[in-house]
Backbone as XML, in Angstrom:
<?xml version="1.0"?>
<chain id="A" units="angstrom">
  <residue number="1" name="MET">
    <atom name="N" x="12.394" y="13.412" z="-26.413"/>
    <atom name="CA" x="12.863" y="13.170" z="-25.332"/>
    <atom name="C" x="13.778" y="11.948" z="-25.280"/>
  </residue>
  <residue number="2" name="THR">
    <atom name="N" x="14.748" y="11.462" z="-24.551"/>
    <atom name="CA" x="15.662" y="10.793" z="-24.415"/>
    <atom name="C" x="14.605" y="9.081" z="-23.724"/>
  </residue>
  <residue number="3" name="GLY">
    <atom name="N" x="15.126" y="8.100" z="-24.625"/>
    <atom name="CA" x="14.262" y="7.093" z="-23.879"/>
    <atom name="C" x="14.712" y="6.750" z="-22.381"/>
  </residue>
  <residue number="4" name="ARG">
    <atom name="N" x="15.885" y="7.219" z="-22.211"/>
    <atom name="CA" x="15.759" y="7.243" z="-20.113"/>
    <atom name="C" x="14.481" y="8.258" z="-19.373"/>
  </residue>
  <residue number="5" name="GLU">
    <atom name="N" x="14.174" y="9.458" z="-20.537"/>
    <atom name="CA" x="13.383" y="10.301" z="-19.730"/>
    <atom name="C" x="11.996" y="9.790" z="-19.928"/>
  </residue>
  <residue number="6" name="VAL">
    <atom name="N" x="11.754" y="9.133" z="-20.982"/>
    <atom name="CA" x="10.426" y="8.418" z="-21.123"/>
    <atom name="C" x="10.322" y="7.038" z="-20.192"/>
  </residue>
  <residue number="7" name="GLU">
    <atom name="N" x="11.322" y="6.469" z="-20.000"/>
    <atom name="CA" x="11.334" y="5.501" z="-18.576"/>
    <atom name="C" x="11.451" y="6.173" z="-17.641"/>
  </residue>
  <residue number="8" name="VAL">
    <atom name="N" x="11.911" y="6.869" z="-16.886"/>
    <atom name="CA" x="11.757" y="7.469" z="-15.853"/>
    <atom name="C" x="10.107" y="8.274" z="-15.858"/>
  </residue>
  <residue number="9" name="LEU">
    <atom name="N" x="9.880" y="8.878" z="-16.696"/>
    <atom name="CA" x="8.296" y="9.555" z="-16.433"/>
    <atom name="C" x="7.407" y="8.364" z="-16.598"/>
  </residue>
  <residue number="10" name="THR">
    <atom name="N" x="7.346" y="7.238" z="-17.341"/>
    <atom name="CA" x="6.595" y="6.110" z="-17.454"/>
    <atom name="C" x="6.570" y="5.568" z="-15.987"/>
  </residue>
  <residue number="11" name="LEU">
    <atom name="N" x="7.590" y="5.536" z="-15.171"/>
    <atom name="CA" x="7.655" y="4.880" z="-14.172"/>
    <atom name="C" x="7.307" y="5.871" z="-12.519"/>
  </residue>
  <residue number="12" name="THR">
    <atom name="N" x="6.962" y="7.095" z="-13.152"/>
    <atom name="CA" x="6.751" y="8.140" z="-11.997"/>
    <atom name="C" x="5.572" y="7.608" z="-12.562"/>
  </residue>
  <residue number="13" name="GLY">
    <atom name="N" x="4.695" y="7.940" z="-13.656"/>
    <atom name="CA" x="3.356" y="7.513" z="-13.945"/>
    <atom name="C" x="2.875" y="6.740" z="-13.284"/>
  </residue>
  <residue number="14" name="ARG">
    <atom name="N" x="3.376" y="5.034" z="-13.219"/>
    <atom name="CA" x="2.650" y="4.432" z="-12.425"/>
    <atom name="C" x="2.732" y="4.426" z="-10.789"/>
  </residue>
  <residue number="15" name="GLY">
    <atom name="N" x="3.346" y="5.608" z="-10.432"/>
    <atom name="CA" x="3.178" y="5.686" z="-8.551"/>
    <atom name="C" x="4.549" y="5.684" z="-8.252"/>
  </residue>
  <residue number="16" name="LEU">
    <atom name="N" x="5.540" y="5.289" z="-8.596"/>
    <atom name="CA" x="6.968" y="4.876" z="-8.037"/>
    <atom name="C" x="7.765" y="6.019" z="-7.588"/>
  </residue>
  <residue number="17" name="SER">
    <atom name="N" x="8.185" y="5.894" z="-6.274"/>
    <atom name="CA" x="8.939" y="7.214" z="-6.162"/>
    <atom name="C" x="10.364" y="7.294" z="-6.586"/>
  </residue>
  <residue number="18" name="ASN">
    <atom name="N" x="11.058" y="8.069" z="-6.501"/>
    <atom name="CA" x="12.682" y="8.619" z="-7.001"/>
    <atom name="C" x="13.504" y="7.284" z="-6.664"/>
  </residue>
  <residue number="19" name="SER">
    <atom name="N" x="13.146" y="6.520" z="-5.670"/>
    <atom name="CA" x="14.650" y="5.844" z="-4.934"/>
    <atom name="C" x="14.067" y="4.353" z="-5.765"/>
  </residue>
  <residue number="20" name="THR">
    <atom name="N" x="12.611" y="4.273" z="-5.731"/>
    <atom name="CA" x="12.178" y="3.105" z="-6.156"/>
    <atom name="C" x="12.945" y="2.785" z="-7.579"/>
  </residue>
  <residue number="21" name="ILE">
    <atom name="N" x="12.470" y="3.789" z="-8.645"/>
    <atom name="CA" x="12.846" y="3.964" z="-9.892"/>
    <atom name="C" x="14.266" y="3.669" z="-9.837"/>
  </residue>
  <residue number="22" name="ALA">
    <atom name="N" x="15.303" y="4.761" z="-8.940"/>
    <atom name="CA" x="16.518" y="4.458" z="-9.275"/>
    <atom name="C" x="16.910" y="2.807" z="-8.889"/>
  </residue>
  <residue number="23" name="ASP">
    <atom name="N" x="16.320" y="2.260" z="-7.757"/>
    <atom name="CA" x="16.635" y="0.836" z="-7.644"/>
    <atom name="C" x="16.229" y="0.268" z="-8.766"/>
  </residue>
  <residue number="24" name="GLU">
    <atom name="N" x="15.259" y="0.560" z="-9.467"/>
    <atom name="CA" x="14.348" y="-0.447" z="-10.723"/>
    <atom name="C" x="15.767" y="-0.420" z="-11.959"/>
  </residue>
  <residue number="25" name="LEU">
    <atom name="N" x="16.047" y="1.274" z="-12.064"/>
    <atom name="CA" x="16.560" y="1.224" z="-13.704"/>
    <atom name="C" x="18.444" y="1.063" z="-12.989"/>
  </residue>
  <residue number="26" name="VAL">
    <atom name="N" x="18.358" y="0.838" z="-11.826"/>
    <atom name="CA" x="20.526" y="0.683" z="-11.237"/>
    <atom name="C" x="20.934" y="1.939" z="-11.669"/>
  </residue>
  <residue number="27" name="ILE">
    <atom name="N" x="19.996" y="3.077" z="-11.162"/>
    <atom name="CA" x="20.908" y="4.905" z="-10.837"/>
    <atom name="C" x="20.757" y="5.463" z="-9.781"/>
  </residue>
  <residue number="28" name="SER">
    <atom name="N" x="21.454" y="6.071" z="-10.097"/>
    <atom name="CA" x="21.228" y="7.080" z="-8.699"/>
    <atom name="C" x="20.077" y="7.882" z="-8.322"/>
  </residue>
  <residue number="29" name="GLU">
    <atom name="N" x="19.610" y="8.083" z="-7.638"/>
    <atom name="CA" x="18.271" y="8.854" z="-6.934"/>
    <atom name="C" x="18.671" y="10.244" z="-7.945"/>
  </residue>
  <residue number="30" name="ALA">
    <atom name="N" x="19.457" y="10.996" z="-8.020"/>
    <atom name="CA" x="19.480" y="12.257" z="-8.316"/>
    <atom name="C" x="19.580" y="12.257" z="-9.563"/>
  </residue>
  <residue number="31" name="THR">
    <atom name="N" x="20.125" y="10.927" z="-10.542"/>
    <atom name="CA" x="19.944" y="10.673" z="-11.826"/>
    <atom name="C" x="18.710" y="10.657" z="-12.138"/>
  </residue>
  <residue number="32" name="VAL">
    <atom name="N" x="17.465" y="9.900" z="-11.546"/>
    <atom name="CA" x="16.024" y="10.361" z="-11.463"/>
    <atom name="C" x="15.745" y="11.488" z="-11.551"/>
  </residue>
  <residue number="33" name="LYS">
    <atom name="N" x="15.930" y="12.178" z="-11.078"/>
    <atom name="CA" x="15.189" y="13.566" z="-10.707"/>
    <atom name="C" x="16.004" y="14.346" z="-12.229"/>
  </residue>
  <residue number="34" name="THR">
    <atom name="N" x="17.084" y="14.157" z="-12.224"/>
    <atom name="CA" x="17.899" y="14.620" z="-13.291"/>
    <atom name="C" x="16.549" y="14.711" z="-14.750"/>
  </residue>
  <residue number="35" name="HIS">
    <atom name="N" x="16.499" y="12.981" z="-15.031"/>
    <atom name="CA" x="15.916" y="12.571" z="-16.399"/>
    <atom name="C" x="14.804" y="13.377" z="-16.103"/>
  </residue>
  <residue number="36" name="LEU">
    <atom name="N" x="13.744" y="13.378" z="-14.531"/>
    <atom name="CA" x="12.609" y="13.807" z="-14.846"/>
    <atom name="C" x="12.423" y="15.242" z="-14.826"/>
  </residue>
  <residue number="37" name="ASN">
    <atom name="N" x="13.421" y="15.832" z="-14.426"/>
    <atom name="CA" x="13.565" y="17.748" z="-14.596"/>
    <atom name="C" x="13.450" y="17.892" z="-15.836"/>
  </residue>
  <residue number="38" name="ARG">
    <atom name="N" x="14.620" y="17.253" z="-16.820"/>
    <atom name="CA" x="14.515" y="17.254" z="-18.022"/>
    <atom name="C" x="13.473" y="16.985" z="-19.042"/>
  </residue>
  <residue number="39" name="ALA">
    <atom name="N" x="12.617" y="15.558" z="-18.627"/>
    <atom name="CA" x="11.456" y="15.782" z="-19.151"/>
    <atom name="C" x="10.371" y="16.743" z="-18.934"/>
  </residue>
  <residue number="40" name="MET">
    <atom name="N" x="10.217" y="17.319" z="-17.615"/>
    <atom name="CA" x="9.413" y="17.973" z="-17.438"/>
    <atom name="C" x="9.656" y="19.473" z="-18.054"/>
  </residue>
  <residue number="41" name="ASN">
    <atom name="N" x="10.701" y="19.893" z="-18.594"/>
    <atom name="CA" x="11.328" y="20.943" z="-19.183"/>
    <atom name="C" x="10.896" y="20.893" z="-20.632"/>
  </residue>
  <residue number="42" name="LYS">
    <atom name="N" x="10.937" y="19.721" z="-21.128"/>
    <atom name="CA" x="10.795" y="19.345" z="-22.288"/>
    <atom name="C" x="9.137" y="19.508" z="-22.539"/>
  </residue>
  <residue number="43" name="LEU">
    <atom name="N" x="8.567" y="19.146" z="-21.521"/>
    <atom name="CA" x="6.942" y="18.975" z="-21.763"/>
    <atom name="C" x="6.575" y="20.059" z="-21.638"/>
  </residue>
  <residue number="44" name="GLY">
    <atom name="N" x="6.993" y="21.135" z="-20.631"/>
    <atom name="CA" x="6.242" y="22.193" z="-19.815"/>
    <atom name="C" x="5.944" y="22.205" z="-18.761"/>
  </residue>
  <residue number="45" name="PRO">
    <atom name="N" x="5.258" y="21.270" z="-18.415"/>
    <atom name="CA" x="4.286" y="21.242" z="-17.148"/>
    <atom name="C" x="5.532" y="21.899" z="-15.877"/>
  </residue>
  <residue number="46" name="GLY">
    <atom name="N" x="5.008" y="23.063" z="-14.780"/>
    <atom name="CA" x="5.066" y="22.920" z="-13.882"/>
    <atom name="C" x="5.638" y="21.981" z="-12.898"/>
  </residue>
  <residue number="47" name="SER">
    <atom name="N" x="4.810" y="20.685" z="-12.767"/>
    <atom name="CA" x="4.818" y="20.045" z="-11.853"/>
    <atom name="C" x="5.065" y="18.255" z="-11.908"/>
  </residue>
  <residue number="48" name="ARG">
    <atom name="N" x="5.520" y="17.689" z="-10.964"/>
    <atom name="CA" x="5.149" y="16.227" z="-11.179"/>
    <atom name="C" x="4.161" y="15.532" z="-11.776"/>
  </residue>
  <residue number="49" name="ALA">
    <atom name="N" x="2.905" y="15.733" z="-10.927"/>
    <atom name="CA" x="1.812" y="15.857" z="-11.635"/>
    <atom name="C" x="1.630" y="15.491" z="-12.837"/>
  </residue>
  <residue number="50" name="GLN">
    <atom name="N" x="1.416" y="16.968" z="-13.039"/>
    <atom name="CA" x="1.519" y="17.319" z="-14.775"/>
    <atom name="C" x="2.400" y="17.090" z="-15.636"/>
  </residue>
  <residue number="51" name="ALA">
    <atom name="N" x="3.409" y="16.838" z="-15.409"/>
    <atom name="CA" x="4.198" y="16.121" z="-16.102"/>
    <atom name="C" x="3.441" y="14.438" z="-16.472"/>
  </residue>
  <residue number="52" name="VAL">
    <atom name="N" x="3.115" y="14.006" z="-15.710"/>
    <atom name="CA" x="2.334" y="12.861" z="-16.288"/>
    <atom name="C" x="0.979" y="12.847" z="-16.633"/>
  </residue>
  <residue number="53" name="VAL">
    <atom name="N" x="0.531" y="13.820" z="-16.309"/>
    <atom name="CA" x="-0.731" y="14.116" z="-16.867"/>
    <atom name="C" x="-0.872" y="14.343" z="-18.323"/>
  </residue>
  <residue number="54" name="VAL">
    <atom name="N" x="0.250" y="15.022" z="-18.896"/>
    <atom name="CA" x="0.651" y="15.425" z="-20.310"/>
    <atom name="C" x="1.312" y="14.416" z="-21.302"/>
  </residue>
  <residue number="55" name="ALA">
    <atom name="N" x="2.523" y="13.454" z="-20.648"/>
    <atom name="CA" x="2.802" y="12.173" z="-20.920"/>
    <atom name="C" x="1.102" y="11.265" z="-21.108"/>
  </residue>
  <residue number="56" name="TYR">
    <atom name="N" x="0.533" y="11.306" z="-20.277"/>
    <atom name="CA" x="-0.684" y="10.176" z="-20.884"/>
    <atom name="C" x="-1.530" y="10.823" z="-21.801"/>
  </residue>
  <residue number="57" name="GLU">
    <atom name="N" x="-1.768" y="12.523" z="-21.835"/>
    <atom name="CA" x="-2.994" y="13.038" z="-22.585"/>
    <atom name="C" x="-2.090" y="12.832" z="-24.078"/>
  </residue>
  <residue number="58" name="THR">
    <atom name="N" x="-0.435" y="12.890" z="-24.439"/>
    <atom name="CA" x="-0.185" y="13.213" z="-25.699"/>
    <atom name="C" x="0.404" y="11.542" z="-26.729"/>
  </residue>
  <residue number="59" name="GLY">
    <atom name="N" x="-0.044" y="10.668" z="-25.389"/>
    <atom name="CA" x="0.079" y="9.310" z="-25.793"/>
    <atom name="C" x="1.419" y="8.924" z="-25.510"/>
  </residue>
  <residue number="60" name="LEU">
    <atom name="N" x="2.573" y="9.390" z="-24.939"/>
    <atom name="CA" x="4.020" y="9.014" z="-24.594"/>
    <atom name="C" x="3.890" y="8.455" z="-23.188"/>
  </residue>
  <residue number="61" name="ILE">
    <atom name="N" x="2.705" y="8.119" z="-22.773"/>
    <atom name="CA" x="2.347" y="7.200" z="-21.698"/>
    <atom name="C" x="1.549" y="6.286" z="-22.090"/>
  </residue>
  <residue number="62" name="ILE">
    <atom name="N" x="0.885" y="4.926" z="-22.078"/>
    <atom name="CA" x="-0.402" y="4.423" z="-22.605"/>
    <atom name="C" x="-0.660" y="3.552" z="-21.115"/>
  </residue>
  <residue number="63" name="PRO">
    <atom name="N" x="-1.736" y="3.992" z="-20.618"/>
    <atom name="CA" x="-1.977" y="3.405" z="-19.655"/>
    <atom name="C" x="-2.513" y="2.048" z="-19.564"/>
  </residue>
  <residue number="64" name="ALA">
    <atom name="N" x="-1.941" y="0.998" z="-18.742"/>
    <atom name="CA" x="-1.811" y="0.036" z="-18.528"/>
    <atom name="C" x="-3.563" y="-0.805" z="-18.834"/>
  </residue>
  <residue number="65" name="THR">
    <atom name="N" x="-4.196" y="-1.728" z="-19.442"/>
    <atom name="CA" x="-5.548" y="-2.260" z="-19.188"/>
    <atom name="C" x="-5.436" y="-3.470" z="-18.319"/>
  </residue>
  <residue number="66" name="THR">
    <atom name="N" x="-6.827" y="-2.755" z="-17.432"/>
    <atom name="CA" x="-6.700" y="-3.773" z="-16.511"/>
    <atom name="C" x="-8.020" y="-4.220" z="-17.184"/>
  </residue>
  <residue number="67" name="PRO">
    <atom name="N" x="-8.105" y="-5.873" z="-16.822"/>
    <atom name="CA" x="-9.055" y="-6.719" z="-17.460"/>
    <atom name="C" x="-10.567" y="-6.357" z="-16.330"/>
  </residue>
  <residue number="68" name="THR">
    <atom name="N" x="-11.638" y="-6.209" z="-16.938"/>
    <atom name="CA" x="-13.267" y="-6.364" z="-16.283"/>
    <atom name="C" x="-13.304" y="-7.572" z="-15.634"/>
  </residue>
  <residue number="69" name="PRO">
    <atom name="N" x="-13.580" y="-7.220" z="-14.382"/>
    <atom name="CA" x="-13.947" y="-8.249" z="-13.496"/>
    <atom name="C" x="-15.463" y="-8.800" z="-14.031"/>
  </residue>
  <residue number="70" name="PRO">
    <atom name="N" x="-15.758" y="-10.208" z="-14.090"/>
    <atom name="CA" x="-16.812" y="-10.590" z="-14.828"/>
    <atom name="C" x="-17.769" y="-9.937" z="-13.268"/>
  </residue>
  <residue number="71" name="GLU">
    <atom name="N" x="-19.148" y="-10.123" z="-14.118"/>
    <atom name="CA" x="-20.320" y="-9.423" z="-13.054"/>
    <atom name="C" x="-20.753" y="-10.881" z="-12.783"/>
  </residue>
  <residue number="72" name="THR">
    <atom name="N" x="-21.015" y="-10.346" z="-11.599"/>
    <atom name="CA" x="-21.584" y="-11.676" z="-10.562"/>
    <atom name="C" x="-22.774" y="-11.380" z="-10.171"/>
  </residue>
  <residue number="73" name="THR">
    <atom name="N" x="-23.517" y="-12.815" z="-10.231"/>
    <atom name="CA" x="-25.032" y="-12.349" z="-10.523"/>
    <atom name="C" x="-25.449" y="-12.704" z="-8.798"/>
  </residue>
  <residue number="74" name="PRO">
    <atom name="N" x="-26.228" y="-12.153" z="-8.197"/>
    <atom name="CA" x="-26.846" y="-12.311" z="-7.049"/>
    <atom name="C" x="-27.421" y="-13.177" z="-6.654"/>
  </residue>
</chain>
């Protein structure tokens, strides 16, 4: 996959909409759709959600780690 396809897929995996991704990457929404469709064709899934799952499962996208909140004592 191209670097841009990975960027678009990563932002998709973070839950951003096509229009938000377009604004962030300073590209058109149609270009976002093109990159996402090409990434999906390369990964083989049939939907946007499946593409994100495959990207996480293959390590293409690494989940952001969220610090565990400290335990509170009642």
